[in-house]
MARTOR-354157 format. One record per residue (C-alpha): residue in one letter; x, y, z. Coordinates in pm, whole numbers, padded with zeros to 5 digits, always signed. Layout:
REM residues N
AXYZ;...
This chain:
REM residues 673
M+01569+00598+03393;K+01804+00792+03165;S+01546+01034+03026;I+01476+01331+03248;S+01137+01382+03085;R+00998+01072+03254;L+01072+01217+03597;L+00979+01580+03537;Y+00673+01727+03697;I+00516+02059+03614;F+00284+02230+03861;L+00125+02524+03679;A-00185+02703+03800;I-00372+02796+03486;G-00571+03062+03662;S-00287+03225+03851;A-00226+03508+03607;S-00484+03782+03592;V-00616+03929+03266;S-00707+04291+03221;H-01082+04346+03190;A-01042+04665+02987;Q-01105+04482+02660;I-01402+04247+02687;N-01348+04069+02352;T-00986+03995+02435;D-01087+03860+02774;Q-01349+03640+02613;V-01114+03488+02358;I-00849+03421+02625;H-01117+03263+02842;I-01229+03034+02559;G-00868+02944+02485;R-00805+02860+02850;N-01114+02639+02856;A-00984+02455+02549;L-00647+02420+02722;Y-00810+02281+03035;F-00995+02018+02829;E-00667+01928+02651;D-00776+02078+02320;Y-00420+02202+02278;V-00420+02261+01903;L-00753+02443+01917;S-00645+02654+02213;I-00340+02774+02018;Q-00570+02913+01748;Y-00756+03122+02008;F-00435+03255+02158;N-00312+03336+01806;Q-00616+03562+01764;V-00535+03753+02082;I-00168+03784+01989;A-00261+03917+01645;A-00491+04179+01801;K-00273+04272+02099;P+00083+04142+02059;Y+00196+04330+02371;L-00004+04108+02610;A+00193+03846+02805;Q-00084+03600+02894;P-00164+03462+02547;Y+00204+03388+02488;F+00223+03207+02821;Y-00087+02999+02754;R+00028+02921+02402;A+00364+02814+02542;L+00185+02576+02779;A-00016+02427+02491;K+00300+02381+02285;Y+00476+02217+02580;N+00193+01964+02605;L+00234+01896+02232;D+00610+01833+02280;D+00701+02144+02080;L+00972+02237+02328;N+01152+02498+02119;G+00824+02672+02042;A+00723+02661+02409;E+01056+02809+02521;E+01026+03091+02267;D+00669+03180+02370;A+00751+03165+02743;S+01044+03401+02682;I+00819+03649+02501;A+00568+03631+02788;I+00848+03713+03033;E+00967+04003+02815;H+00616+04150+02819;N+00557+04086+03189;P+00854+03976+03405;F+00624+03915+03703;I+00446+03605+03565;I+00614+03345+03785;D+00442+03057+03604;A+00620+03159+03284;Y+00961+03117+03452;E+00860+02775+03577;L+00730+02667+03238;R+01040+02795+03060;G+01258+02621+03316;V+01086+02286+03260;T+01107+02332+02882;R+01476+02419+02898;Q+01538+02123+03125;N+01383+01889+02870;L+01602+02052+02604;G+01914+01983+02812;K+01972+02351+02897;F+02022+02277+03265;A+02203+02597+03374;E+01938+02816+03207;A+01663+02606+03365;I+01814+02644+03712;A+01832+03021+03662;D+01459+03026+03582;Y+01379+02809+03885;D+01589+03030+04112;H+01396+03337+03995;A+01063+03162+04055;L+01174+03046+04403;T+01232+03405+04512;M+00853+03443+04498;L+00751+03083+04576;P+01026+02948+04805;E+00848+02623+04897;N+00692+02537+04560;K+00704+02159+04525;G+00739+02134+04148;I+01002+02405+04117;L+01219+02261+04394;Y+01190+01913+04248;N+01280+02013+03894;R+01567+02231+04017;A+01713+01936+04208;L+01692+01715+03897;A+01863+01979+03686;Q+02141+02004+03944;E+02183+01626+03929;D+02224+01638+03554;M+02486+01910+03589;K+02669+01683+03838;D+02612+01938+04114;F+02540+01661+04360;D+02582+01873+04675;G+02343+02134+04541;A+02092+01866+04440;R+02109+01705+04784;E+02045+02041+04946;S+01747+02102+04714;F+01596+01761+04796;A+01639+01822+05169;R+01459+02155+05131;L+01187+01991+04923;L+01121+01699+05158;D+01133+01922+05463;A+00849+02128+05315;H+00667+01829+05156;P+00745+01510+05352;S+00469+01310+05178;F+00585+01383+04822;D+00681+01045+04675;G+00849+01209+04375;G+01095+01382+04606;Y+01210+01050+04750;L+01246+00902+04402;G+01445+01202+04286;R+01680+01169+04582;A+01704+00795+04518;R+01822+00877+04166;L+02084+01106+04317;N+02197+00833+04556;M+02225+00587+04267;M+02436+00835+04070;T+02670+00874+04366;G+02690+00498+04434;D+02489+00482+04758;T+02246+00204+04666;I+02146+00138+05028;A+02023+00495+05073;A+01863+00479+04727;L+01665+00168+04822;E+01548+00332+05143;D+01417+00630+04948;I+01251+00410+04682;N+01079+00196+04944;K+00961+00510+05122;A+00818+00647+04794;L+00636+00319+04723;E+00504+00315+05080;I+00350+00658+05012;N+00232+00573+04660;R+00211+00213+04539;N+00160+00341+04184;A+00489+00532+04163;V+00607+00358+03847;N+00959+00504+03852;G+01014+00343+04192;Y+00972-00006+04047;V+01199+00072+03752;M+01473+00214+03974;R+01450-00074+04220;A+01481-00319+03930;D+01792-00133+03817;I+01948-00168+04160;A+01866-00541+04171;I+02037-00591+03834;N+02350-00388+03902;S+02404-00477+04267;N+02380-00856+04265;K+02228-00956+03928;D+01902-01055+04098;Y+01712-01084+03770;S+01409-01256+03923;R+01349-00974+04169;A+01410-00715+03897;L+01160-00895+03672;S+00893-00873+03942;D+00941-00496+03961;M+00943-00454+03583;N+00618-00652+03561;E+00465-00403+03803;A+00597-00107+03602;I+00445-00252+03284;R+00113-00306+03462;L+00109+00063+03550;Q+00236+00189+03212;P+00158-00076+02950;R+00221+00155+02650;Y+00586+00250+02715;A+00824+00062+02485;G+01128+00110+02707;Y+00985-00105+02983;F+00938-00397+02745;I+01299-00360+02629;N+01411-00371+02992;R+01198-00675+03063;A+01329-00851+02753;F+01681-00811+02891;L+01573-00968+03220;R+01391-01255+03051;Y+01694-01323+02833;N+01913-01349+03142;L+01661-01587+03295;D+01683-01806+02979;D+01331-01714+02869;Y+01417-01657+02503;F+01057-01673+02384;G+00949-01415+02642;A+01240-01186+02551;M+01157-01205+02180;S+00792-01138+02254;D+00884-00826+02451;Y+01110-00692+02174;D+00833-00754+01921;Y+00581-00565+02130;A+00822-00280+02201;L+00860-00237+01825;E+00483-00240+01779;L+00471+00052+02021;D+00776+00227+01877;P+00876+00094+01533;L+01182+00322+01517;N+01335+00216+01847;S+01691+00136+01744;M+01776-00028+02078;A+01489-00276+02044;L+01586-00348+01683;Y+01952-00400+01774;N+01880-00626+02071;R+01625-00829+01878;A+01880-00874+01601;L+02134-01019+01845;L+01872-01250+01990;R+01766-01364+01643;A+02127-01429+01552;E+02171-01634+01867;V+01885-01863+01764;H+02026-01875+01406;D+01750-01665+01250;Y+02019-01486+01052;N+01816-01328+00773;K+01578-01157+01013;A+01872-01050+01229;I+02030-00882+00925;E+01696-00718+00849;D+01684-00566+01199;L+02045-00447+01188;T+01985-00292+00846;K+01694-00095+00994;V+01921+00020+01277;L+02175+00140+01023;T+01904+00323+00829;L+01816+00507+01148;R+02176+00544+01267;P+02418+00516+00972;N+02723+00539+01198;D+02620+00273+01449;Y+02942+00071+01434;R+02816-00194+01676;A+02541-00274+01426;L+02791-00276+01138;Y+03030-00505+01325;N+02758-00751+01421;R+02605-00749+01074;A+02948-00835+00938;V+02966-01127+01182;I+02626-01254+01066;Y+02710-01209+00698;R+03021-01415+00770;E+02806-01689+00923;I+02582-01721+00617;G+02868-01697+00367;E+02787-01349+00234;Y+03155-01258+00240;N+03152-00948+00020;Q+02883-00781+00232;A+03074-00880+00546;I+03395-00725+00413;S+03209-00406+00318;D+03072-00367+00672;I+03396-00445+00853;D+03589-00208+00624;R+03363+00074+00740;V+03428-00020+01102;L+03804-00014+01046;E+03783+00325+00875;A+03639+00463+01197;F+03846+00247+01438;P+04180+00170+01267;D+04328+00028+01590;L+04054-00223+01670;A+04223-00560+01691;A+03897-00760+01693;A+03788-00605+01363;Y+04114-00702+01192;F+04077-01054+01323;L+03721-01074+01192;R+03833-00951+00851;F+04117-01208+00857;D+03863-01480+00926;I+03637-01362+00642;K+03921-01330+00393;Q+04056-01671+00487;S+03712-01819+00416;M+03720-01646+00078;G+04066-01777-00001;D+04209-01423-00004;R+04589-01435+00036;S+04594-01092+00205;A+04421-01245+00508;Q+04755-01304+00686;R+04826-00928+00698;D+04503-00872+00892;Y+04593-01154+01130;D+04935-01005+01196;R+04788-00658+01244;S+04528-00791+01486;L+04792-00976+01690;A+05022-00673+01705;L+04744-00440+01823;A+04629-00686+02087;K+04984-00721+02223;Q+05022-00341+02234;R+04705-00305+02438;I+04794-00585+02681;K+05144-00446+02726;R+05007-00098+02787;D+04729-00166+03039;G+04695-00542+03068;S+04361-00574+02894;N+04180-00595+02564;P+03905-00339+02495;S+03549-00466+02488;M+03310-00373+02212;A+03122-00149+02456;E+03443+00038+02538;V+03521+00092+02172;F+03176+00171+02035;G+03003+00307+02345;N+02647+00212+02431;G+02514+00333+02100;N+02267+00574+02257;N+02473+00878+02341;D+02405+01076+02027;D+02316+01440+02069;S+02022+01460+01834;E+02060+01833+01793;S+02415+01796+01661;E+02367+01491+01440;P+02521+01518+01093;Q+02286+01608+00810;E+02306+01263+00655;V+02196+01104+00986;V+01897+01337+01019;A+01801+01276+00655;A+01830+00898+00699;R+01613+00905+01009;F+01350+01112+00830;S+01350+00873+00535;S+01293+00589+00780;L+00993+00769+00928;I+00842+00780+00581;T+00899+00411+00508;I+00842+00253+00852;A+00481+00284+00961;D+00390+00383+01314;N+00155+00092+01373;S+00094+00137+01745;S-00274+00151+01836;M-00343+00455+02049;E-00643+00468+02276;Q-00874+00744+02152;E-01033+00945+02431;F-01218+01205+02226;N-01473+01201+01947;N-01266+01444+01741;K-00940+01255+01770;S-00770+01454+01496;I-00710+01770+01698;R-00779+01693+02063;G-00544+01572+02332;K-00181+01486+02269;V-00203+01479+01891;Q+00171+01412+01866;D+00095+01056+01982;R-00161+00984+01710;N-00081+00748+01424;V-00029+00948+01105;N+00153+00883+00783;I+00445+01114+00714;E+00362+01290+00390;I+00346+01643+00253;E+00036+01857+00264;P-00150+01823-00070;I-00178+02092-00337;F-00469+02338-00333;V-00750+02314-00588;A-01071+02497-00668;S-01371+02283-00580;Y-01743+02302-00522;Y-01701+02106-00200;T-01478+02125+00105;S-01468+01963+00448;P-01482+02224+00726;T-01308+02157+01057;E-01286+02338+01389;L-00944+02468+01287;K-01047+02568+00933;P-01424+02622+00908;T-01394+02775+00559;G-01177+02716+00255;E-00855+02901+00180;Y-00894+03258+00054;M-00820+03337-00311;R-00919+03677-00450;Q-01000+03540-00797;V-01245+03288-00644;D-01425+03562-00452;E-01457+03767-00768;I-01624+03479-00955;N-01851+03391-00663;N-01965+03754-00641;T-02085+03739-01003;H-02308+03432-00933;A-02216+03315-01283;L-02176+02950-01175;N-02437+02705-01048;Y-02230+02635-00735;M-02009+02843-00507;L-01637+02785-00556;Q-01401+02711-00267;I-01027+02656-00236;T-00916+02346-00048;N-00629+02099-00028;H-00845+01825+00121;E-01101+01747-00147;V-01429+01575-00072;T-01522+01272-00283;L-01894+01265-00356;T-02077+00945-00263;D-02442+01054-00291;P-02573+00941-00634;N-02825+01226-00642;E-02553+01484-00582;I-02330+01329-00848;N-02620+01324-01097;K-02671+01700-01048;H-02324+01761-01190;F-02391+01541-01493;E-02711+01740-01548;S-02511+02059-01518;I-02267+01931-01783;D-02565+01859-02014;Y-02692+02211-01954;Y-02356+02363-02048;N-02338+02140-02358;S-02674+02273-02475;Y-02599+02633-02382;L-02259+02643-02551;S-02406+02494-02870;T-02670+02768-02895;H-02494+03076-02755;T-02176+03269-02813;P-01921+03084-02594;R-01795+03269-02287;A-01487+03181-02087;I-01692+03142-01767;D-01917+02884-01936;Y-01622+02668-02040;F-01482+02710-01690;G-01816+02612-01529;R-01841+02297-01740;G-01477+02219-01660;M-01544+02245-01286;N-01831+01998-01319;Q-01603+01764-01514;M-01345+01791-01232;T-01614+01705-00977;V-01707+01383-01161;H-01336+01304-01217;N-01334+01347-01595;Y-01003+01531-01582;T-00924+01511-01955;A-01254+01681-02045;A-01199+01934-01767;L-00855+02022-01904;A-01001+02078-02251;D-01263+02313-02107;F-01012+02513-01903;E-00792+02550-02210;Q-01095+02672-02410;A-01160+02926-02134;I-00802+03051-02165;T-00834+03072-02543;T-01140+03292-02495;A-00993+03498-02207;P-00612+03468-02190;D-00592+03656-01858;F-00834+03418-01677;V-00613+03342-01374;L-00833+03078-01212;A-00865+02885-01538;R-00485+02889-01571;F-00462+02769-01211;M-00704+02481-01278;I-00517+02377-01593;S-00220+02291-01369;V-00452+02103-01130;A-00615+01906-01413;R-00276+01816-01561;Y-00165+01702-01215;K-00473+01479-01176;I-00427+01329-01523;M-00059+01266-01458;H-00129+01085-01129;T-00397+00872-01293;D-00149+00767-01562;I+00125+00698-01306;V-00106+00470-01106;Q-00196+00280-01422;R+00172+00237-01513;Q+00310+00176-01164;N+00352-00200-01215;V+00552-00146-01536;A+00896-00017-01440;S+01100+00106-01732;A+01330+00390-01831;D+01059+00510-02071;N+00805+00536-01789;V+01050+00734-01573;A+01117+00975-01859;L+00744+01004-01930;S+00666+01079-01564;R+00930+01349-01553;A+00793+01507-01873;R+00440+01505-01730;Y+00559+01663-01406;Q+00729+01932-01610;E+00402+02002-01792;V+00239+02069-01453;I+00525+02298-01348;D+00500+02486-01678;A+00126+02536-01626;I+00186+02671-01276;D+00455+02906-01407;R+00207+03047-01660;T-00035+03108-01371;I+00241+03289-01183;D+00311+03503-01489;L-00051+03621-01475;A-00067+03651-01094;P+00281+03691-00945;D+00131+03758-00601;L-00062+03427-00586;A+00087+03243-00289;L-00117+02928-00362;A+00053+02890-00702;Y+00400+02899-00547;Y+00283+02655-00279;N+00152+02411-00540;K+00475+02444-00735;G+00669+02360-00420;G+00458+02048-00365;I+00511+01927-00722;L+00886+01989-00696;I+00896+01784-00375;E+00735+01495-00561;M+01000+01542-00832;Q+01272+01522-00560;D+01395+01870-00661;F+01423+01985-00302;T+01632+02298-00358;S+01381+02439-00608;A+01095+02333-00378;I+01239+02537-00092;S+01271+02838-00322;A+00904+02811-00426;L+00784+02762-00068;N+00996+03056+00047;K+00806+03274-00200;A+00470+03136-00085;I+00554+03221+00276;E+00686+03563+00178;L+00350+03641+00011;K+00144+03476+00287;P+00330+03475+00623;D+00059+03267+00794;F+00069+02987+00536;G+00079+02687+00768;E+00081+02423+00494;A+00380+02592+00329;Y+00575+02592+00657;Y+00492+02223+00701;N+00605+02123+00353;R+00921+02332+00382;G+00996+02168+00717;Y+00942+01830+00551;V+01198+01922+00284;Y+01448+02049+00540;F+01430+01715+00719;R+01475+01533+00388;L+01794+01736+00344;G+01909+01668+00701;N+01860+02023+00832;R+01713+01947+01174;S+01708+02300+01319;A+01533+02452+01016;G+01291+02158+01002;N+01203+02193+01370;A+01146+02568+01335;D+00915+02528+01035;L+00714+02245+01191;S+00675+02443+01513;K+00538+02736+01314;A+00314+02506+01107;G+00171+02350+01423;E+00110+02696+01568;L-00085+02776+01250;G-00304+02466+01286;I-00128+02197+01080;V-00181+01911+01324;P+00059+01647+01176;S+00347+01884+01259;Y+00345+01776+01623;N+00362+01407+01542;L+00659+01459+01311;L+00833+01688+01562;K+00805+01423+01832;R+00911+01131+01613;M+01214+01319+01481;S+01322+01408+01836;K+01337+01045+01958;
């Protein structure tokens, strides 16, 4: 296995750190948070630890526990940061060093991880997990002697630890001693028949030692039986089936791998080659195009797409692809020959120049070292990108793909409240921004947000009891389905109609009727009422706020009705309607320049308008006014990813997740693949 994360273990004793009993309430909240952590309610546990940190930011334990929750949610940067703060506050929490070491190891910071493990080993010299992870980190740093010494120390203290034998087998494979590696793998499987990595590693040895694909297939079948939801195993098995001439089985495995992980570029690339081999050219091009959306500089995919375009006579597209390859690899003889072949088929007289160039380059290479370079030598294996240093356009392209390619894997739900419990980063969610906030008579409370968002102007109205219902602020509106409840709002509208016709109109009465109209989705009538309220009381902030909401609802209704009629007029009309919403929000801001929700809503509208720079500016202001505005961090992180700024996007999503915006963890994980 290439990914260290599939071999890492973490052995953390949740109860090992003591908590001061001087403050009973603090103890109680930490205890509740730890219980939530134990039952894998990671997102909920973070909210409890946030409360303790807000009350007593000098305590180390809540940072440590929050780091552990973030680690389990795959928020590695957030976990490392919290573990570091815990260590700053209390350098004697050994578990924090171990957790930070594991987090750093998963982030590829091997030297820093080893330093953390070394510190922990001064207090726990025979700790199984720390010794194991330290040995793996040494392997990845190519410190093979140090790793071998660590494994010897580990297995001397824990001779029945199957993971130790598998780790040493990995070391033996890296140093070319496959006999010793097989001995260790067989020993591990003797101890634990369910050690899935043992079957995968043994299959790898069978392939690379003597191309024993049948034996490797048997081991991969066992690995899939033990872990049937891991896409990589199906990709591996597809390779084996292909080499055993089982084309149908190979295609089936690629298809299933992509059901589990629709953005797996390796599965897409390999399936494309297999489709091309069976002359399913259009679908092969479709797969390679998806690869290039995910990885715009994947020159293997470009080269092979050019070959397929050549096969189906799409010569201009083929030339376009091969030109890009030659821009990156101007000395690639095979690419010149392919372009010669394409041009010759087109009747292009310049084809001969490409033929001559190809021949000259090939002769140079043979004269120099006696060989021609393979595609793998030129392009690499296509999977050695450092995701943290990818160019902005690559990050942006990957994010755009996440939006357009659905994650259609079916996850097994283990909890009743599947939205916040367990490893929420593995749940299926659509990638979209958090919606705008609105005033409503109804909201949907959750464990993370039992009440609506606070807005001073709403509290002031509720305290007057001037409306028939209590107002709330929410960005997840509830649609009424009870006919009796809906009828109450129509009756309320009739009451306001009668009252306004017989009394001196007040702004609050127009506003109350407008809120009922919003509830029954008569947005045009609601807008008219809010505007009447403003005419009566020009400084009515909440009415101004709801004018922008009503205009937004009307605009979206019109867009849906016109969506099947694409025209320049419709595009211009949509932009004008968006601008009307922005103008209404700006007038709200003029009245209430400290209203964070208005800036947040403006940011959301600007995102829909694709004005990302202005959206960031608006969201910056929302966060400045309300530093714990989780939805604003999420939407700003979304925009940063759209612009290709991975580090800023990761930081904002980590903060949003910490503040209870659950989809953050799914997006963090999917962007890190």
